[in-house]
C-alpha positions in Angstrom: 106.3 95.7 138.1 102.9 96.9 137.1 103.4 97.1 133.2 100.5 98.3 130.9 101.4 97.2 127.3 99.3 99.0 124.4 99.4 96.8 121.2 97.8 98.0 118.2 95.6 95.0 116.5 95.9 95.0 112.7 92.5 93.9 111.9 92.1 90.4 111.8 95.3 89.7 110.1 98.3 87.5 111.3 100.6 90.4 112.1 104.5 90.0 113.4 104.3 93.2 115.6 100.9 91.5 117.7 102.6 88.4 117.7 105.9 89.4 119.1 103.9 91.9 122.0 101.9 89.0 122.9 105.4 86.7 123.0 107.0 89.3 125.2 103.6 90.1 127.7 103.2 86.2 128.0 107.0 86.4 129.0 107.2 89.0 131.2 104.0 87.5 133.0 105.8 84.3 133.9 109.0 86.5 135.5 106.5 87.6 138.2 105.7 90.6 136.2 101.8 92.2 136.5 102.0 92.6 132.7 98.8 94.2 130.8 98.6 93.1 127.5 95.6 96.3 126.5 94.9 96.0 122.7 93.9 99.2 120.8 92.3 100.0 117.7 91.1 96.7 117.0 91.5 93.1 119.1 94.8 91.2 118.0 95.4 88.2 115.9 98.2 85.3 117.5 98.7 82.3 116.4 99.3 81.4 120.2 97.6 81.9 123.3 96.1 85.7 123.3 97.3 87.1 127.0 95.5 90.7 125.8 92.6 92.1 128.2 89.3 91.8 126.6 88.3 94.9 125.6 89.4 97.2 123.0 90.5 101.5 123.6 91.2 103.9 120.6 88.2 101.4 119.2 88.7 101.6 115.3 84.9 102.1 114.4 85.1 105.0 116.6 88.4 106.4 115.6 86.7 106.1 112.0 83.9 107.4 112.5 85.1 110.2 114.6 87.2 111.4 111.7 84.9 111.3 109.6 81.4 112.6 111.5 82.2 115.8 113.9 79.1 114.9 115.5 80.1 111.7 116.9 82.5 112.9 119.8 79.6 114.2 121.4 77.3 110.7 121.3 76.7 109.2 125.0 79.4 106.7 126.2 77.4 104.3 126.3 76.9 104.7 122.2 81.1 104.6 122.4 80.9 101.2 124.2 79.0 99.3 122.1 81.2 99.8 118.5 84.2 99.1 121.3 83.2 95.7 121.7 85.9 93.3 120.2 83.5 91.0 118.1 82.0 94.0 116.7 85.2 95.4 115.5 86.5 92.6 114.5 83.7 92.5 112.1 83.7 95.8 110.9 87.4 96.5 110.1 88.0 92.4 108.2 88.3 94.9 104.9 90.5 97.3 106.6 92.9 96.7 103.9 90.9 98.9 101.3 90.9 101.9 103.4 91.8 105.0 101.4 95.4 106.0 101.7 93.9 109.5 102.4 91.4 108.6 105.2 94.6 107.2 106.8 96.7 110.0 106.4 94.1 112.6 107.8 92.9 110.0 111.0 96.7 109.1 111.7 97.5 113.0 111.6 94.5 113.5 114.3 95.8 110.6 116.1 99.1 112.3 117.2 97.9 115.5 117.7 95.8 113.2 120.9 93.7 115.6 123.1 94.1 118.3 120.3 92.3 115.6 117.6 89.1 114.5 117.0 89.6 111.2 118.9 90.1 113.1 122.1 87.3 111.2 123.8 88.8 108.0 123.3 92.4 109.0 124.4 90.2 110.1 127.6 88.2 106.7 128.1 92.2 105.0 128.1 93.6 107.6 130.3 90.9 107.5 132.8 91.3 103.4 132.9 94.9 103.5 133.0 94.7 105.9 136.1 91.8 105.0 137.9 91.9 101.2 137.3 95.4 100.3 136.7 98.3 102.9 137.4 101.3 100.6 136.1 104.6 101.4 137.0 105.8 101.9 133.3 103.7 101.9 129.6 105.3 100.5 126.7 103.6 101.5 123.6 103.7 99.2 120.3 104.6 102.5 118.6 104.7 105.8 118.2 101.7 105.9 116.1 100.0 105.4 118.9 101.3 108.3 121.1 99.3 111.2 120.6 98.4 111.3 124.2 101.6 110.5 126.0 102.4 114.4 126.9 98.8 113.9 128.9 99.5 110.7 129.6 102.9 111.4 131.4 101.7 114.5 133.3 98.5 112.6 134.9 99.9 109.4 135.8 103.7 110.3 135.9 104.6 106.9 134.8 107.6 106.7 132.5 107.0 105.6 128.8 108.7 103.2 126.7 107.7 103.0 122.7 108.9 100.1 120.3 110.1 100.8 117.0 108.8 98.0 114.8 107.1 98.9 111.6 106.3 102.7 112.1 108.2 103.4 108.8 106.0 101.2 106.6 103.1 102.8 107.6 104.3 106.3 106.9 105.7 105.6 103.7 102.3 104.5 102.6 100.7 107.9 103.1 100.5 110.6 100.7 104.1 112.9 101.3 102.6 115.7 102.8 100.6 113.5 105.1 104.1 111.3 105.8 105.8 114.7 106.5 102.9 116.5 108.9 102.9 113.0 110.9 106.6 112.9 111.0 106.6 116.9 112.6 104.2 115.6 115.6 106.5 112.4 116.1 109.5 114.2 116.0 107.5 116.4 118.5 106.5 113.5 120.7 110.2 112.1 121.1 111.6 114.2 123.8 108.3 113.2 126.0 109.2 109.4 125.4 111.6 107.6 128.2 112.9 105.1 125.7 112.8 103.8 122.3 113.3 100.1 122.0 114.3 98.8 118.3 115.2 95.3 117.5 118.4 95.9 115.2 121.2 98.6 115.1 120.1 99.0 112.0 116.4 100.0 112.3 117.3 101.8 115.3 119.8 104.4 113.7 117.5 104.4 110.6 114.5 105.9 112.7 117.0 108.1 114.8 117.6 110.0 112.1 113.9 109.9 110.7 112.8 111.0 113.7 115.6 112.8 115.5 115.8 110.3 118.2 118.8 111.2 120.8 121.5 107.9 121.0 120.7 107.9 124.3 117.4 107.2 124.2 117.5 104.2 121.8 117.9 100.7 123.1 118.8 97.4 120.8 116.6 94.7 122.2 117.4 91.8 120.1 113.8 90.0 118.6 113.2 86.7 120.3 110.6 83.9 120.0 109.4 81.1 122.2 112.0 78.7 120.9 110.7 75.6 123.0 107.6 75.4 120.6 109.4 75.1 117.6 111.3 72.0 118.5 108.1 69.3 117.6 109.0 66.5 115.3 112.2 64.6 113.9 114.4 66.9 112.0 115.7 64.1 110.2 112.4 62.5 109.2 112.8 63.5 105.4 116.6 62.1 105.1 115.4 58.4 104.3 113.2 59.6 101.3 115.7 62.2 99.8 115.9 60.2 96.6 112.5 60.8 95.7 111.6 64.0 97.3 112.1 67.6 95.8 113.8 70.0 97.4 111.7 72.1 99.0 111.7 75.8 99.6 109.5 77.9 101.6 107.7 81.2 101.9 106.1 82.2 105.1 104.9 85.6 105.4 102.2 88.0 104.0 101.2 87.3 100.3 101.8 91.0 99.7 104.3 92.8 97.5 106.4 94.1 100.5 107.2 90.8 101.8 108.6 90.1 98.6 106.3 87.1 97.3 106.8 88.3 93.4 110.9 88.0 93.6 110.8 84.3 95.1 108.0 83.9 92.3 110.6 85.0 89.7 113.6 83.5 90.8 111.8 80.3 90.9 111.0 81.1 87.0 114.3 82.1 86.6 115.7 78.9 88.0 113.4 76.4 86.2 114.1 78.7 82.4 117.6 77.7 83.1 119.4 75.7 80.3 120.2 71.8 81.6 118.4 69.3 83.5 116.9 70.7 87.0 116.4 68.6 90.2 112.7 68.1 91.7 112.2 71.5 93.5 109.0 72.4 95.1 107.6 75.9 96.4 105.4 76.0 99.3 104.1 79.4 100.0 101.7 80.3 103.5 100.9 83.5 105.1 98.2 85.7 105.3 96.3 87.7 102.5 94.8 90.7 102.6 91.5 91.9 100.2 94.0 94.5 98.6 96.1 91.6 97.5 93.9 89.7 96.0 94.8 90.8 91.9 98.5 91.1 92.7 97.9 87.4 94.0 96.3 86.1 91.1 99.2 87.3 89.0 101.5 85.2 90.9 99.5 82.1 90.7 99.3 82.5 87.3 102.9 82.8 86.8 103.5 79.7 88.9 100.4 77.3 87.2 102.1 78.2 83.9 105.6 77.2 85.7 104.4 73.8 87.0 102.9 73.0 83.5 105.7 73.9 81.4 108.4 72.5 84.4 107.5 68.4 85.0 110.3 68.4 87.8 108.8 71.9 89.7 105.4 72.0 92.2 104.1 74.6 94.7 101.6 74.8 96.8 99.7 77.5 98.7 98.7 76.6 102.3 96.7 79.7 103.6 96.8 81.6 106.4 98.0 78.7 108.8 97.6 78.8 112.8 100.5 77.9 115.3 99.8 74.0 114.2 99.7 74.6 110.6 102.8 76.7 110.5 104.9 73.7 112.5 103.5 71.7 109.8 104.0 73.5 107.2 108.0 74.3 108.4 108.9 70.8 109.2 107.9 70.0 105.2 110.5 72.6 104.0 114.4 72.2 103.4 115.2 75.5 102.8 113.4 79.0 104.1 113.5 82.2 101.7 111.4 85.5 102.4 113.1 87.9 100.0 111.4 91.1 101.4 111.5 94.4 99.1 111.5 96.5 102.5 113.9 96.7 105.3 112.4 94.4 107.6 112.6 95.9 111.4 111.7 92.5 113.0 112.6 89.1 110.7 110.3 87.0 113.2 110.0 83.9 110.7 113.4 84.0 110.3 114.2 83.2 114.2 110.8 80.5 113.2 112.5 79.0 110.9 116.0 79.2 112.5 114.7 77.2 115.5 113.3 74.5 113.6 117.1 73.8 112.4 116.0 75.3 108.8 119.2 76.8 106.3 118.1 80.3 104.8 118.3 82.4 102.1 117.9 85.9 102.9 118.1 89.7 101.8 121.0 91.5 102.8 119.0 94.6 104.1 116.7 95.4 107.5 117.0 93.2 110.4 118.3 90.1 108.4 122.6 91.2 108.5 122.2 91.5 112.3 120.3 88.0 113.1 122.7 86.3 110.6 125.5 87.4 112.3 124.1 86.1 115.6 122.9 82.9 114.4 125.9 81.9 112.6 128.2 83.3 115.5 126.7 80.4 117.8 127.6 76.6 117.9 125.6 74.0 115.7 123.5 76.6 113.6 121.6 75.8 110.5 123.2 76.9 107.0 122.8 80.9 106.0 123.4 82.7 102.5 122.6 86.5 102.3 121.3 87.8 99.0 121.8 91.4 97.5 118.2 92.5 98.6 118.2 94.8 95.4 118.8 91.9 92.7 116.7 89.1 91.3 120.3 87.8 89.7 121.7 87.2 93.0 118.9 85.8 94.6 118.8 83.4 92.3 122.8 82.8 92.1 121.9 82.0 95.9 119.1 80.1 95.8 121.3 77.9 93.3 124.2 77.6 95.4 122.2 76.8 98.7 120.0 74.0 96.7 123.2 73.0 95.7 124.3 72.1 99.2 121.2 69.0 99.4 120.1 71.5 102.4 117.7 70.0 105.1 116.2 70.9 108.5 118.9 69.6 111.1 119.0 70.1 115.3 120.2 73.2 116.6 122.5 73.9 119.5 120.5 74.6 122.9 123.1 77.8 123.1 121.4 79.1 120.0 117.6 78.2 121.2 118.2 79.9 124.4 119.9 82.9 122.5 116.8 83.6 120.4 114.5 82.2 123.2 111.8 84.6 125.1 112.5 84.4 128.5 116.1 86.4 126.7 114.2 88.9 125.5 112.1 89.4 128.2 115.2 89.8 130.5 117.0 92.0 128.4 113.9 94.5 127.9 113.6 94.7 131.8 117.0 95.5 132.5 116.8 98.0 130.0 113.8 99.9 131.2 115.0 99.2 134.5 118.5 100.9 133.7 116.9 103.9 131.9 114.2 104.6 135.1 117.2 104.6 137.1 119.3 106.9 135.1 116.4 109.5 134.7 
């Protein structure tokens, strides 16, 4: 089957959705499908081999300029082609995190209007390429926010369209109320044109179905997965011989951002260390991408951590930066316990699957995708220990961390059955079963 898989780049950021789309495309290609991973807005950034095509559609620079300058929609296509060069987009969008929410709202509305919006020329370029060069059997979009052209696309190509929902709500909630309402109405109007919506958890699916008025028969849960074999390097018991001298190491691997709960784990460690009595040696390791918009936030958290390490000789911490694949594996191998206490209801939780595949016990919030991931993990043999805490309670996070640390957590080997369940090959087969089943029922 020929699949055009449109994935939205995140302006140079390591993005969970980009990495998931890239992994799914790789798995589909290995299964013999002709899958083209097509970046929109910006090139994708992944910590694995990038299988996307070396071009960008709906290029972020052109989209932005056509929104701001009406005459840009009339410039010659050769000029558009220059601005759609991947290297130029990477350079010009490196500070995209600072973009005004007001502009993002107007731009999002225009993009959702598709051929009636200010970016008609960019949509025409994408459709012409799909229509003349690709002729896909099916089209998969990484989110509905890039779906403004779906009605025209279906009319001209006749291909079924599926949309993966994996964070649309987070973006919508960042907009001004009136812009959010306008975007939601435009997205709701697109729902009848979509053949099926893919979500990674039942909870997220129901939340988005309510928000976007999606009929239940169009909603399909395909559990999240990763390439588990890539997380098996290293001896899981290597730290055992040194437990008497090594601190218990808790790790956070996610964006250095408030929505991921960095401030919560910092606050929780402060509470742990300030409890009366003596404390076992503890270490907090942090890793993840930090956008320019969060520099001040990070400086605040770093100041708290430095103060804690100066006040408590038994506490250490470090920040490993934005790690690539090898850096991620090294980081995870150094941990005893994993915790990302997200503030928002995380729709995916890819980082938890990576930690579990490495045999790490975990402490996670009881909202978003995590309760379903927790049940899925704990239902299979030889699984790592796992705890959920009340997501809106720092006190409960502290209590559960205390409980987990008290078990002397360590990385352990996990069963092949668990690895198979969490593997991207299983996900790819389930995705294609879903697509084929939906196409045959149409």
